[in-house]
C-alpha positions as CSV (number, residue, x, y, z in Angstrom):
1,M,-17.8,-0.9,-13.4
2,G,-21.5,-1.5,-13.3
3,E,-21.0,-5.0,-14.5
4,Q,-18.5,-5.7,-11.7
5,L,-21.0,-4.3,-9.1
6,R,-23.8,-6.4,-10.5
7,F,-21.6,-9.6,-10.4
8,F,-20.6,-8.9,-6.8
9,S,-24.2,-8.2,-5.9
10,D,-25.4,-11.5,-7.5
11,E,-22.7,-13.5,-5.8
12,S,-23.4,-11.9,-2.4
13,N,-27.1,-12.5,-2.8
14,A,-26.6,-16.1,-3.6
15,Q,-24.5,-16.7,-0.5
16,S,-27.1,-14.8,1.6
17,K,-29.8,-17.1,0.4
18,V,-27.8,-20.2,1.2
19,D,-27.1,-18.8,4.7
20,D,-30.7,-17.9,5.2
21,K,-31.8,-21.4,4.2
22,K,-29.3,-23.0,6.5
23,K,-30.4,-20.9,9.4
24,R,-34.1,-21.6,8.7
25,N,-33.5,-25.3,8.5
26,W,-31.5,-25.3,11.7
27,E,-34.2,-23.3,13.5
28,N,-37.0,-25.7,12.3
29,R,-35.0,-28.7,13.5
30,F,-34.3,-27.0,16.8
31,Q,-38.1,-26.2,17.4
32,K,-39.0,-29.8,16.4
33,W,-36.3,-31.1,18.8
34,S,-37.7,-28.9,21.6
35,N,-41.3,-30.0,20.9
36,D,-40.3,-33.7,20.8
37,K,-38.4,-33.5,24.1
38,H,-41.5,-31.9,25.7
39,I,-43.9,-34.5,24.3
40,N,-41.7,-37.6,25.0
41,D,-40.6,-36.8,28.5
42,D,-42.8,-34.7,30.8
43,S,-40.1,-34.5,33.4
44,S,-37.5,-33.2,30.9
45,P,-36.3,-29.6,31.2
46,Y,-36.4,-29.5,27.4
47,G,-39.4,-28.5,25.3
48,K,-41.9,-25.7,25.1
49,C,-42.2,-23.8,28.3
50,G,-39.1,-25.5,29.7
51,H,-36.0,-24.3,31.4
52,G,-33.8,-23.4,28.5
53,S,-31.4,-20.5,28.3
54,M,-33.8,-18.6,26.0
55,C,-37.0,-19.1,28.0
56,D,-36.8,-15.8,29.8
57,Y,-37.2,-14.2,26.3
58,C,-40.4,-16.2,25.4
59,T,-43.3,-13.8,25.5
60,D,-46.0,-15.8,23.7
61,N,-46.0,-19.5,22.8
62,A,-49.6,-19.4,21.4
63,Y,-48.3,-19.5,17.8
64,G,-45.5,-21.1,15.8
65,R,-41.9,-21.6,16.8
66,P,-41.8,-20.0,20.3
67,C,-38.4,-21.4,21.2
68,V,-36.9,-20.1,18.0
69,R,-38.4,-16.7,18.5
70,A,-37.2,-16.6,22.1
71,L,-33.7,-17.7,21.0
72,N,-33.5,-15.1,18.3
73,E,-34.6,-12.4,20.7
74,M,-32.0,-13.5,23.2
75,C,-29.2,-13.5,20.6
76,R,-30.2,-10.0,19.4
77,E,-30.2,-8.6,22.9
78,K,-26.9,-10.3,24.0
79,G,-25.1,-9.9,20.7
80,I,-24.7,-13.7,20.3
81,Y,-23.8,-15.0,16.9
82,L,-24.8,-18.7,16.3
83,N,-22.7,-20.8,13.9
84,Y,-25.4,-23.1,12.6
85,D,-22.9,-25.6,11.2
86,L,-21.5,-26.2,14.7
87,M,-24.3,-25.7,17.1
88,D,-25.8,-28.7,19.0
89,F,-29.4,-28.3,20.2
90,E,-28.7,-29.2,23.8
91,D,-25.7,-26.8,24.0
92,V,-27.9,-24.0,22.8
93,W,-30.6,-24.9,25.2
94,D,-28.2,-25.0,28.1
95,G,-26.7,-21.6,27.0
96,E,-23.4,-23.0,25.8
97,F,-22.6,-21.1,22.6
98,A,-19.7,-21.8,20.3
99,S,-19.0,-18.1,19.9
100,K,-20.4,-15.0,21.6
101,N,-20.1,-12.7,18.6
102,K,-19.0,-12.6,15.0
103,E,-15.5,-11.4,15.8
104,N,-14.8,-14.4,18.1
105,N,-16.2,-16.7,15.4
106,N,-13.5,-15.7,12.9
107,E,-10.6,-16.7,15.2
């Protein structure tokens, strides 16, 4: 029985690490996209301190990844689950999420 539990734990851990890496990579690309939009077009609503769906949750942009931190805070508060395989940066910025929670994501 202990061997079965250890096997399940190892398998579960491996999948968790893959999911964490996928999330981290998506978040890094999202922040880079946001920064690039801000730098390349001053009139754009995108970028740091812009008008995105998560900007109300931004409390401090003095250090790394302010848009990602604000997005994560908004998702926690509203119970939003992001599917990082399907999410488009502009959709997230505009507040258009593929699913509002994990239950809806499995349908």
